[in-house]
C-alpha positions in Angstrom: 0.0 0.0 0.0 1.2 3.5 -0.8 0.6 6.4 1.5 -0.2 9.6 -0.4 -0.5 12.7 1.7 -1.6 16.3 0.9 0.8 18.9 2.4 0.8 22.7 2.6 4.4 23.3 3.7 7.9 21.8 3.5 7.7 21.2 7.3 4.6 19.0 6.8 6.2 17.3 3.9 9.3 16.4 5.9 7.1 15.1 8.8 5.0 12.8 6.6 8.0 11.6 4.6 9.9 10.8 7.8 6.8 8.9 8.9 6.2 6.6 5.9 4.6 8.7 3.1 5.5 7.5 -0.3 3.8 10.3 -2.3 2.9 13.9 -1.6 0.5 16.3 -3.3 0.1 20.0 -2.9 -1.7 22.9 -4.5 -0.3 26.2 -5.7 -2.0 29.6 -5.5 -2.8 30.7 -9.0 -3.3 27.2 -10.3 -6.9 26.2 -9.9 -7.5 23.2 -7.7 -10.0 21.9 -5.2 -7.9 22.5 -2.1 -8.9 25.2 0.3 -7.0 28.5 -0.3 -5.1 28.2 3.0 -3.9 24.8 2.0 -2.1 26.1 -1.2 1.5 27.0 -1.4 2.0 30.7 -2.1 4.7 30.3 -4.8 6.4 27.7 -7.0 9.5 27.8 -4.8 7.6 26.2 -2.0 6.7 23.3 -4.3 10.3 23.1 -5.4 11.4 22.7 -1.8 8.9 19.9 -1.3 10.0 18.2 -4.5 13.6 18.3 -3.2 12.7 16.8 0.1 10.7 14.0 -1.5 13.4 13.3 -4.1 16.0 12.9 -1.3 13.8 10.2 0.2 12.8 8.5 -3.1 9.2 9.8 -2.9 7.1 11.4 -5.6 5.2 14.7 -5.6 2.0 15.6 -7.5 0.5 19.0 -8.0 -3.2 19.4 -7.7 -4.5 21.3 -10.8 -7.9 19.8 -10.9 -10.3 22.5 -12.0 -10.8 24.0 -15.4 -8.1 26.4 -16.3 -9.3 29.5 -18.3 -7.6 29.8 -21.7 -5.9 33.1 -20.7 -4.0 31.1 -18.0 -2.8 28.3 -20.2 0.7 29.8 -20.9 1.4 30.9 -17.3 0.2 27.6 -15.9 2.3 25.6 -18.4 5.4 27.7 -17.6 5.0 27.0 -13.9 4.4 23.3 -14.5 7.4 23.0 -16.9 9.6 24.6 -14.3 8.4 22.3 -11.6 8.8 19.3 -13.9 12.4 20.2 -14.4 12.9 20.2 -10.6 11.4 16.7 -10.4 7.6 17.1 -10.2 6.1 13.6 -11.0 2.6 14.6 -12.0 
């Protein structure tokens, strides 16, 4: 069984990774998702930090982008996602 945990900070990510999580997911302000606003990271750098923590422990990170993105946000969203993919975002 894999443990997948939603996190809202690097501190939370470290805690859950240290306690058996295999996968993490997070949301990012500006990329539409179904997480509560206070549960989203404020900037891509926060996601990058979580990706680094997970990679060091052999875990994967997913980003919640599970609402319809308006066409005017396609390019900015893809730029953010491409940057995080380069850092190791799994999905």
